[in-house]
MARSETOR-623364 format. One record per atom (N, C-alpha, C): residue in one letter; x, y, z. Coordinates in steps of 0.2 Angstrom, whole numbers, padded with zeros to 4 digits, always signed. Layout:
// MARSETOR-623364
AXYZ...
//
This chain:
// MARSETOR-623364
X+0004-0006+0000X+0000+0000+0000X+0004+0006+0000X+0002+0012-0003X+0006+0018-0003X+0006+0021+0004X+0000+0021+0007X-0001+0023+0014X-0003+0018+0018X+0000+0018+0024X-0002+0013+0029X-0009+0015+0032X-0014+0010+0033X-0020+0011+0036X-0019+0013+0044X-0024+0016+0047X-0023+0017+0054X-0023+0011+0058X-0019+0011+0063X-0019+0005+0067X-0026+0002+0070X-0030+0007+0071X-0036+0006+0074X-0042+0011+0072X-0047+0008+0070X-0053+0012+0068X-0059+0010+0072X-0062+0015+0075X-0068+0013+0080X-0074+0017+0077X-0080+0013+0076X-0086+0016+0074X-0091+0015+0080X-0093+0020+0083X-0098+0019+0089X-0105+0020+0088X-0107+0024+0082X-0114+0026+0081X-0117+0022+0076X-0116+0015+0075X-0120+0011+0070X-0127+0010+0073X-0131+0009+0068X-0138+0008+0069X-0139+0002+0074X-0144+0002+0079X-0145-0003+0084X-0152-0005+0084X-0154-0011+0085X-0161-0013+0086X-0163-0011+0093X-0170-0010+0093X-0173-0008+0099X-0173-0014+0105X-0174-0012+0111X-0174-0017+0116X-0180-0022+0115X-0185-0020+0112X-0191-0024+0111X-0189-0029+0105X-0185-0027+0100X-0183-0032+0095X-0179-0037+0098X-0174-0035+0102X-0169-0040+0105X-0173-0045+0109X-0178-0042+0113X-0181-0047+0118X-0186-0052+0114X-0188-0050+0108X-0192-0054+0104X-0189-0061+0103X-0182-0061+0103X-0178-0067+0101X-0176-0071+0108X-0178-0068+0114X-0176-0071+0120X-0179-0078+0121X-0176-0083+0121X-0178-0090+0122X-0181-0094+0116X-0179-0090+0110X-0181-0094+0104X-0176-0098+0102X-0177-0105+0100X-0172-0109+0098X-0169-0107+0091X-0162-0108+0091X-0159-0106+0084X-0162-0109+0078X-0164-0115+0079X-0168-0118+0073X-0174-0115+0071X-0178-0112+0075X-0183-0108+0074X-0181-0102+0070X-0176-0098+0072X-0174-0092+0069X-0171-0094+0062X-0168-0099+0061X-0165-0101+0054X-0171-0103+0050X-0176-0106+0052X-0182-0108+0048X-0186-0102+0046X-0186-0097+0050X-0189-0090+0049X-0185-0086+0043X-0179-0088+0042X-0175-0085+0037X-0174-0090+0031X-0179-0094+0030X-0178-0099+0024X-0173-0105+0025X-0172-0106+0031X-0167-0112+0033X-0160-0110+0034X-0159-0104+0033X-0152-0101+0034X-0151-0096+0039X-0144-0094+0040X-0143-0089+0045X-0137-0091+0050X-0136-0097+0050X-0131-0100+0055X-0124-0099+0053X-0119-0098+0057X-0112-0098+0056X-0110-0105+0055X-0104-0106+0052X-0101-0113+0051X-0102-0117+0058X-0103-0123+0057X-0104-0127+0063X-0098-0128+0068X-0092-0127+0065X-0086-0127+0069X-0086-0122+0074X-0090-0116+0073X-0091-0111+0079X-0096-0114+0083X-0094-0117+0089X-0099-0120+0094X-0097-0118+0101X-0102-0119+0105X-0101-0117+0112X-0095-0120+0115X-0091-0116+0118X-0084-0118+0121X-0085-0124+0125X-0081-0129+0124X-0081-0135+0128X-0088-0139+0128X-0093-0137+0123X-0099-0141+0123X-0104-0138+0128X-0102-0133+0132X-0106-0131+0137X-0113-0128+0135X-0118-0129+0139X-0125-0127+0137X-0126-0119+0137X-0122-0116+0133X-0123-0108+0133X-0129-0106+0129X-0132-0100+0131X-0137-0097+0127X-0136-0090+0127X-0137-0086+0122X-0137-0079+0122X-0140-0075+0117X-0143-0069+0118X-0146-0065+0113X-0144-0058+0114X-0142-0055+0109X-0139-0048+0109X-0137-0045+0103X-0135-0039+0103X-0133-0035+0097X-0126-0037+0096X-0124-0038+0089X-0118-0039+0087X-0113-0033+0087X-0108-0034+0091X-0102-0028+0090X-0096-0032+0087X-0095-0030+0081X-0090-0034+0077X-0083-0031+0078X-0079-0035+0080X-0072-0033+0081X-0068-0037+0075X-0066-0033+0070X-0062-0036+0065X-0055-0036+0066X-0052-0041+0069X-0045-0042+0071X-0040-0043+0066X-0042-0049+0062X-0037-0052+0057X-0033-0057+0061X-0029-0061+0057X-0026-0067+0060X-0021-0065+0066X-0021-0069+0071X-0017-0069+0077X-0017-0062+0081X-0023-0058+0080X-0024-0052+0083X-0029-0051+0088X-0029-0046+0092X-0034-0045+0097X-0035-0038+0098X-0032-0033+0094X-0033-0026+0095X-0040-0024+0095X-0044-0026+0090X-0051-0024+0089X-0055-0026+0095X-0054-0032+0097X-0058-0035+0103X-0056-0030+0109X-0050-0029+0110X-0048-0024+0116X-0052-0018+0115X-0052-0015+0109X-0056-0008+0108X-0063-0009+0109X-0066-0015+0108X-0073-0016+0108X-0076-0014+0115X-0071-0015+0120X-0073-0014+0127X-0075-0006+0128X-0072-0002+0124X-0073+0005+0125X-0080+0008+0122X-0083+0004+0118X-0090+0006+0115X-0095+0001+0117X-0093-0005+0120X-0098-0010+0121X-0104-0007+0126X-0110-0009+0124X-0116-0007+0128X-0118-0014+0131X-0122-0013+0137X-0124-0019+0141X-0128-0024+0136X-0126-0030+0136X-0129-0035+0133X-0127-0037+0126X-0122-0032+0123X-0119-0033+0117X-0115-0040+0117X-0115-0043+0111X-0111-0049+0110X-0105-0047+0105X-0099-0048+0108X-0093-0046+0104X-0092-0052+0099X-0092-0050+0093X-0090-0055+0087X-0083-0054+0085X-0078-0058+0087X-0071-0057+0085X-0070-0061+0079X-0068-0057+0074X-0066-0060+0067X-0058-0061+0067X-0056-0067+0067X-0049-0068+0066X-0047-0071+0059X-0052-0071+0055X-0052-0074+0048X-0051-0081+0048X-0053-0085+0053X-0053-0092+0054X-0046-0095+0055X-0041-0090+0058X-0035-0092+0059X-0035-0097+0065X-0030-0102+0065X-0030-0108+0070X-0023-0107+0073X-0023-0111+0079X-0017-0111+0083X-0015-0105+0086X-0020-0101+0088X-0019-0095+0092X-0025-0093+0095X-0025-0091+0101X-0031-0089+0105X-0034-0082+0103X-0040-0082+0102X-0043-0075+0101X-0045-0071+0107X-0045-0075+0113X-0046-0071+0119X-0045-0077+0125X-0044-0074+0131X-0043-0079+0136X-0047-0077+0142X-0046-0079+0148X-0050-0078+0154X-0050-0071+0156X-0045-0068+0157X-0045-0061+0160X-0049-0056+0155X-0048-0057+0149X-0052-0052+0144X-0059-0054+0145X-0061-0061+0145X-0068-0062+0146X-0071-0060+0152X-0066-0060+0157X-0069-0057+0164X-0070-0049+0163X-0066-0046+0159X-0067-0039+0158X-0074-0038+0154X-0075-0042+0149X-0081-0041+0145X-0087-0042+0150X-0086-0047+0154X-0092-0048+0159X-0093-0042+0164X-0087-0039+0166X-0088-0034+0170X-0091-0028+0167X-0090-0027+0160X-0093-0022+0156X-0101-0023+0154X-0103-0029+0155X-0110-0031+0154X-0111-0035+0147X-0106-0037+0144X-0106-0041+0138X-0111-0047+0139X-0115-0048+0133X-0119-0054+0134X-0116-0060+0131X-0110-0060+0128X-0107-0066+0125X-0101-0064+0121X-0098-0069+0119X-0092-0068+0114X-0092-0074+0109X-0091-0072+0103X-0092-0076+0097X-0085-0075+0093X-0082-0080+0091X-0076-0080+0087X-0075-0085+0082X-0072-0084+0076X-0071-0089+0071X-0064-0092+0073X-0061-0090+0078X-0054-0093+0081X-0055-0097+0087X-0050-0098+0090X-0049-0102+0096X-0049-0098+0102X-0049-0101+0108X-0049-0098+0115X-0044-0101+0119X-0042-0098+0125X-0038-0102+0129X-0041-0100+0136X-0038-0104+0141X-0040-0103+0148X-0047-0105+0150X-0048-0111+0148X-0055-0114+0148X-0058-0113+0155X-0054-0116+0160X-0057-0116+0167X-0059-0108+0169X-0054-0104+0168X-0055-0097+0170X-0061-0094+0166X-0062-0095+0160X-0068-0093+0156X-0074-0095+0159X-0074-0102+0160X-0080-0105+0163X-0082-0101+0170X-0077-0099+0174X-0078-0096+0180X-0081-0089+0179X-0079-0086+0174X-0082-0079+0172X-0090-0079+0171X-0092-0085+0168X-0099-0086+0167X-0101-0083+0160X-0096-0080+0156X-0097-0077+0150X-0099-0083+0145X-0104-0083+0141X-0106-0087+0136X-0101-0086+0130X-0097-0092+0128X-0092-0091+0122X-0094-0096+0117X-0093-0094+0111X-0093-0099+0105X-0087-0098+0101X-0084-0103+0100X-0077-0103+0096X-0076-0110+0093X-0070-0110+0089X-0068-0116+0085X-0064-0121+0089X-0062-0120+0095X-0058-0124+0099X-0054-0121+0104X-0048-0124+0106X-0044-0121+0111X-0037-0121+0109X-0033-0116+0110X-0026-0115+0109X-0023-0111+0114X-0017-0113+0117X-0014-0108+0122X-0010-0103+0120X-0009-0103+0113X-0004-0098+0110X-0008-0091+0111X-0003-0086+0112X-0006-0079+0113X-0006-0075+0106X-0012-0070+0106X-0012-0066+0100X-0008-0060+0101X-0008-0055+0096X-0004-0049+0096X-0009-0043+0096X-0007-0037+0097X-0011-0031+0097X-0008-0026+0093X-0007-0027+0086X-0003-0022+0082X-0008-0019+0077X-0013-0022+0075X-0018-0020+0070X-0015-0021+0063X-0018-0018+0058X-0024-0014+0058X-0030-0018+0060X-0035-0014+0064X-0041-0017+0067X-0046-0012+0066X-0052-0015+0065X-0059-0011+0065X-0064-0013+0069X-0067-0009+0073X-0073-0010+0077X-0079-0007+0076X-0085-0010+0076X-0091-0007+0075X-0093-0007+0067X-0089-0010+0063X-0091-0011+0056X-0094-0018+0055X-0091-0022+0050X-0093-0029+0049X-0087-0033+0047X-0089-0039+0046X-0083-0044+0044X-0087-0051+0042X-0084-0055+0038X-0086-0061+0037X-0083-0066+0042X-0088-0069+0046X-0087-0074+0051X-0090-0080+0050X-0087-0086+0050X-0090-0092+0049X-0094-0093+0043X-0092-0089+0038X-0095-0090+0031X-0101-0085+0030X-0102-0081+0035X-0108-0076+0034X-0105-0069+0036X-0108-0064+0032X-0107-0057+0034X-0111-0055+0040X-0107-0053+0045X-0110-0050+0051X-0108-0043+0052X-0113-0039+0053X-0113-0032+0054X-0114-0030+0061X-0111-0025+0063X-0112-0022+0070X-0119-0019+0070X-0124-0021+0074X-0131-0019+0074X-0135-0025+0072X-0133-0030+0069X-0137-0036+0068X-0138-0040+0075X-0143-0044+0075X-0145-0048+0081X-0141-0055+0081X-0138-0057+0086X-0135-0063+0087X-0140-0067+0092X-0142-0073+0089X-0145-0078+0093X-0141-0084+0093X-0139-0086+0099X-0135-0092+0100X-0137-0097+0105X-0136-0103+0104X-0137-0108+0109X-0132-0114+0108X-0134-0120+0111X-0129-0125+0111X-0129-0128+0104X-0134-0126+0099X-0134-0129+0092X-0130-0125+0088X-0128-0118+0090X-0124-0114+0086X-0126-0107+0086X-0123-0103+0081X-0124-0096+0082X-0128-0093+0075X-0133-0090+0076X-0137-0087+0070X-0137-0079+0070X-0136-0077+0064X-0136-0069+0063X-0142-0067+0060X-0146-0062+0063X-0152-0059+0060X-0150-0052+0058X-0149-0051+0051X-0147-0045+0048X-0152-0039+0051X-0149-0033+0052X-0152-0028+0055X-0159-0026+0051X-0158-0026+0044X-0164-0024+0040X-0169-0029+0039X-0168-0035+0042X-0173-0041+0042X-0176-0042+0049X-0174-0038+0054X-0176-0040+0061X-0184-0041+0061X-0188-0036+0059X-0195-0036+0060X-0198-0042+0056X-0196-0043+0050X-0198-0048+0046X-0197-0055+0050X-0191-0056+0052X-0189-0062+0055X-0193-0063+0062X-0195-0058+0065X-0199-0059+0071X-0206-0061+0070X-0209-0059+0064X-0215-0061+0062X-0215-0068+0060X-0210-0070+0056X-0209-0077+0054X-0208-0082+0059X-0204-0080+0064X-0203-0084+0070X-0210-0086+0073X-0214-0081+0074X-0221-0083+0077X-0224-0088+0073X-0224-0087+0066X-0227-0092+0061X-0224-0099+0062X-0217-0099+0062X-0213-0106+0063X-0215-0109+0070X-0216-0105+0075X-0217-0108+0082X-0224-0111+0081X-0229-0108+0078X-0236-0111+0077X-0235-0118+0074X-0231-0118+0068X-0231-0124+0064X-0227-0130+0069X-0222-0128+0072X-0218-0132+0077X-0223-0135+0082X-0227-0131+0085X-0231-0133+0091X-0236-0138+0088X-0239-0137+0082X-0244-0141+0079X-0241-0148+0078X-0235-0148+0075X-0231-0154+0073X-0229-0158+0079X-0227-0155+0084X-0225-0158+0091X-0231-0161+0094X-0237-0158+0093X-0243-0161+0096X-0245-0168+0092X-0244-0168+0086X-0246-0173+0082X-0241-0179+0083X-0234-0177+0084X-0229-0183+0085X-0231-0186+0092X-0232-0182+0097X-0234-0185+0103X-0240-0189+0103X-0244-0188+0098X-0250-0192+0098X-0249-0198+0094X-0243-0199+0091X-0242-0205+0087X-0240-0204+0080X-0240-0198+0077X-0239-0197+0070X-0232-0200+0069X-0231-0203+0063X-0225-0207+0061X-0223-0207+0054X-0228-0205+0050X-0226-0205+0042X-0228-0198+0039X-0224-0197+0034X-0224-0190+0031X-0229-0191+0025X-0234-0186+0025X-0239-0187+0019X-0236-0185+0012X-0231-0181+0012X-0227-0180+0006X-0225-0186+0003X-0222-0191+0007X-0219-0197+0004X-0225-0201+0002X-0230-0202+0006X-0236-0205+0004X-0239-0203-0003X-0239-0196-0004X-0242-0194-0010X-0237-0195-0016X-0230-0195-0015X-0226-0197-0020X-0227-0204-0022X-0228-0209-0018X-0229-0216-0019X-0236-0217-0023X-0241-0213-0021X-0247-0213-0024X-0247-0211-0031X-0244-0206-0033X-0244-0203-0039X-0238-0205-0044X-0234-0210-0041X-0229-0213-0046X-0222-0209-0046X-0222-0204-0042X-0215-0201-0042X-0210-0205-0038X-0213-0209-0033X-0208-0213-0030X-0211-0221-0031X-0206-0225-0032X-0207-0232-0033X-0205-0237-0028X-0209-0241-0026X-0207-0246-0021X-0204-0252-0024X-0199-0254-0022X-0196-0260-0025X-0194-0265-0020X-0193-0272-0022X-0191-0277-0017X-0184-0277-0016
//
């Protein structure tokens, strides 16, 4: 590059969902949210609850675009984090280096963060569990990150195969992490209610003994499916 970028760029006034919009996703299974978005929305499955612990979290995405082996953006996120925010640390899928550890997770918890999501690894498992901060990551590594930059906070980044922007809503549980884009929030809330109604009806049928799919029966009846010995 002809000119070096700033070591750190912080954007603090990105659009945010309302408290009511966030609360609408509280307690909603990630599967319902994906179904409300056409069956999509989840980050790659390698981004999972740390240690398989039964974490759950809902909050506003605060994206810290660090880059490989970096933590500067995550450090800066503390300075603009609002209570309940979920810090999404992008390390571009880099492996064999921790994206954060127990002391920083403790600081996030002290500031009121709702959780931490990264496409990298973590370290200090026992200490992180002690903080009580819900964490989703790709595994564990004791190697340390650096804080040189360039880094950007409050913008967006590709994490786990999906674009995540600051201001999106994160819904995460033991099944994975789902991103609800800011401009789709109200639509998805309405669709979640529809999905819940369908799920409740199907659950009642299954508990009553339902065990065959009508779609398959119809395919057999009209010849689209053939039964063979």
